[in-house]
N, C-alpha and C positions, 0 to 999 in steps of 0.2 A: 469483844467488840471487833478485833482484828479479823476473826473468822467471818463475821457477818459482812464486814466491809468487803472482804475478798469475794464473797458470793454475789453481792450486789454488783460489783464492778464487772464480774463475768457476765451477769445478765445484761448489763448495759452494752457490753461489747457485742453480744449476740444480736441484740436489737439493732444496733448501728449497722452491723453487717447485713442484716435483713433489709434495712432501709436502703442500702446501696444497690440492691438487686434491681435490674431494669424493669421487672414486672411487678414491683411492689404496688399494692393497692393504694388508692387515693385516700381511703378512710380506714383507720385501724383502731381497734380497742386494745389497749395494752394494759395488762394486769401484772403488776410486780408482786411476786410472792417469794420473799426470801426463803431459802431452804430451811432455815431454822430461825424462829423468832426468839429473841431474848425474853425471858420471863421478867416481867416488871415486879420489882419488889414493892412491898407495901410502903416501905419507907424510902422516899426519894433521897438519893445521895448526890454528891457532886458528880460521881461517876455516871449515875443514871442520866443526869442532865446532859452530860457530854455525849453519851450514847444516843440520846434522843435527838440532839442537835445535829449529830453526824448523819443520822438517818434522814432528817428533813433536808439537809444540804444535798445529799445524794439524790433524793427524789426530785428536788427542784432542778438539779443539773440534768437529770434524765428527761424531765418534761421539756426543758429548753432544747435538748438534742432532738427530741421527737417533733417538736414544732418546727425546727429548722430543716427537717428531712423533706426533700422535694417530692417523695412518693411517686417518682417516675414521670412527673409532668414534663421535665426538660427532655427526657428520653424520647418523647413523641416527635421532636424536631429533628428530622433526618432528610438527607438528599440521596438520590440514586441516579445512575446514568446507564443508558444502553450502549453497548459496544458498536462502533461503526463497522462497516464492511466495504472499504474502498476497493474497487475492482476496475482496472483500466481496460478490460476486455482485450481485444486483439491489437497487438502492437507490431508495426512493420518498421524495423530499424532503418532499412535502407532508404526510406523516404526522407530521412534526416529531420523530420518534423517533431516538435514537442507534442506529447499526448497528455490530455487533461481528463480528470474525472472529479466527481464530488461524492461525498457520503454524509449522512446525517446522524447525529447523536441526539438523544432526548434526555434532558436533565429534569428530574422531578423532585421538588422539595415540599415537605409537609411540616406544618406548624401545629402546635397544640391550640385549642380554641381560645385559651386565655393567655396567649404568649405575651411576653414583654420584650421580645426581640423580633420585630416584624421584618427585618431585612436579613439576607443571607448572601455572603460573598462566596461564589463557587469558583474553584480553580481546577482545571483539567491539565494534568502534567503528562508529557510524553517524552520519554528518555531516548537514548541513542541519537545524539545531536547530529546535524548535517555535517558532511554529506551522507545521505542515506542511500542504501542500495537494495534493490530487489535481486535475489540470487537464485541460481539453480546450480547446485554443486559449487564448483570454483568460479563459475561464470557470474557476472554481475552487470546490473543496469542501474545507472544513477537516476534518482528521483527524489522528491521531497513532498511532505505534507505541509500545507499552509493554512493560516488563519484567514486569509483574504483572497478574493477572486483575482487580484492582480499578481498573486504569487510572489509577494515581496516579504511577508512576515512568516517565517517558519514557525511551526508548532513545536514548542520546546517544553522545558521543565525547570521549575525553580530549583530542583535538586542539582542541576548541572550548570546553573547560571544563565540559562536561556529563558525565553518568554513563554509561559504557559497560556492557555486560553483562560480568561477570567471574565466574570460578569456578575452583576447583582440581580437577585430576584427579590420581589417585595410581596409579602402576604396579601392576597386579594381581599377586597372589602367584604365579600361574602365567600365563605369556604375557607379551607385550610391548606389547599394545594395549589402550587404554581408550577408550570412547565416552561421549558425553553428548548427550542430546536436549534442545535448548533451545527452549522455546515462546515465540513472539512473539504479543503481544496487540494487535490493531488495533481502533480505534474511530473511526467517523465521528461528528463532533459533532452533537448534536441542534439543532433549531430553525434549519434552513437551508432554508426553503421555496422560496426564489427560485433555487435551483440549477437551471439550464435544461437541457433537451435541445436537440439540434441536428437540423434537418431533420425535425421531428415524428417522431423515431424514438428508440429506445433509444440512449444515448450513453455511450461508454466514457470514464471519467476515470482518469488514472494518474499515478504519479510513479516515475521511474527513478532508482535509486541506483547510479551508475556506480562505476568503480574508484577514483575520487578521493574518493568519499564513504563507502566501506567499507574497513575495515582489520582483518585478523586479526593480533593480537600475542600472543606467548606467551614464557614464560621457564621453562625447566627448572631446578629448584633442589633443594638438599638440605635446608637449614634455613630460609633467608630468601629470599623471592621479590623480584624487581625489580618495583616498582610499575608499573601499566599506563602511567602518564604517562611513564615512563622507558624503555619498551620500543620497539624499532623495529618497523615493519610487516614482517610475514612473508608477506603476501599479501592478496588482496581477495576479496569474494564479491558481485559485482554482482547486483541483482535489481530487479523492478518490482512495484509495488502497483497493483491494478486494482479498479475498481468500475463497474458499469453503471447509469447513471441511467435510470429507466423513466418513461414517461408514465402519469399517473393523474388521475382527477377525482373530486371529491366533489360531491354535489348535494343541496340541501334546498329546501323551499318553505313559504310561508305561505298561508293560505286567502284566497280572494277572497270577501268577505262583503258582500252587497248590503243587508243589514239588513232591516227590516220596512217594508211598504208596504200601502196599500189598493188601490184600482184602479190598474192600470198604464196611466195616461193620458199619461205622459211617460217618456222613457228613464231607466233607472237605471244608474249607473256605480259601479264599485269597482275597487280595485287590490289586487294581491298581489305577492309577491316570490319569485323563484327565485334562489337563491345557488349559484354554481358556483365551485369551487376546483380549478384544473387546474395541472399542472406548467408551470413557466415555459417559454414557447415552444411549448406544445402547442396546436394548433388544435382547436376543439371546435364541436359544434352541438347544440342542444337542441330536441327535438320534443315536441309535446303531442298526445295521442290524442283520439279523439272522445268519450270518456266513455261513459255508458250508451247513448247513441244510436248509437254506433259510426260517426258521421259527423262528421268534423272541420269540415265546412262548415255543419252544422246541429246544434249542440249543444242539449241540453235538460235542465233540472232537473226531477226528479220527486219526488213525496211518498213517504214510506216505504212506504205501502200500495199505491202505484200509483194509476191513475185520474186523469190530468191531467198537465200539463207546463207549464213556463215556459221559453220559448225564450230563449237567451242566446248570447253569443259572447265569445271571448278574442282579444285583439289584441296586436301587437307595439308599437303606437304609441298615443300619447294621442289622436290624431285618429280612432281606431277605423277605420282604412282597410286595414290589413294583418292578415289573420287569422293567428293563431299556431296552426299545425297541424303536420303531418308532411311537408309538401312536396307533398301530393297535393290534388286538387280545388281548385286555385287558392290553396292556403294556403302559408305560408312557415315556415321554422324560424329560430331565433335562432342566430347564429354569433359566435365570438369566439376570442381567443388567450389562453391561460393566462398568468398572471403569477407563479404560485405562491401568490398570496394570494386571498382570497375576493372574487368579483365579483358584484354584485347586478344582476339584470335585472328590470324591472318588467313585470308582467302586467296588461294593461288589460282589465277586464271590462265588458260592457254588456248590459243587458236592454232590448230595443227595446219600443216601444209594441205592445201586443197585447191580446187578449181576456183578461180576468183569470179564472184558473181558481178552483176552490174554495179556500177558505182552508186553510192548512196550511204545513208547513215543507217547502220544496223544496230539493233538493241534487243534486249530481253529483260524481263522483270522476274526476279527470283524472290520468293518468300522464304524468310528464315523463321523457323518456329522453335522456341525454347520450351523445353519440358522440364519441370522440377517437382 
């Protein structure tokens, strides 16, 4: 009897293991055939009765297990999610403005036709809690991903104690599939003027959320859902956030005012300022044109009505030795590298000794051009 019992229990275990497979058919015919049947004796004894009762008990237990087996019905209830692709496009740090973008994820949940759990709580977890940074090598730019358009609720994860995206889907009256589009709101923080470019070119900054930082959790239920914090991960949705930091420059200037004079019997000097704010790491040069004369090597101020001129020149240095021009006719340009902050360059003006023209107000307009 012990040998027979052992063989039947092995058969039961194999059937139960098969029952647990996800693709088990809904209908099965099970035939139990013990490896060796005991021969019944013509005379029934107490031992025979016990053997027969043991067989019947095992068969009854086996049938109960088979009836309880779900045969894959619950396995049909699943959820999936598409990975988002947040991209901020071109970002100009020296504007000091925040930059926003959006991205969409689609969650799809499927029920079996005869489900007893018509609701599903979906939880989308994102690790690496704020502050978050887009990076390029050692360079970084602060940003975050939010659940709301007001950028107040950061997208987090129940695994690190922050707030995941969560919502409930309900099985439709007709059909077995429901979808939800989830909008992600990204924002690069304002006032980050020193974020650099690399190699004097547009530079991509990114952050990748791999499989260990994303988790799709869900729970199909009838009346009460299992909280997000108590759900096991059912999959991941890795993705990358991108932004391209671009080069830019702002330029402004103050006047070079020589004031009032009588006879020009000695040189007159004055200074002005050109301010340049360029992206950190961005090389630039500033050229000055020739003004009304059109000649960078021989500039002249003229009165409003014409008829006379006051010769003058603009220089890069206080010694008045290097003419600030456009790089032609022996002149030079100012060069520098942006820091993301405003940089001031001094313009040194000089009116040399010359024949004094008729009294009046003399002026010239110079155009400063920055190249980067």
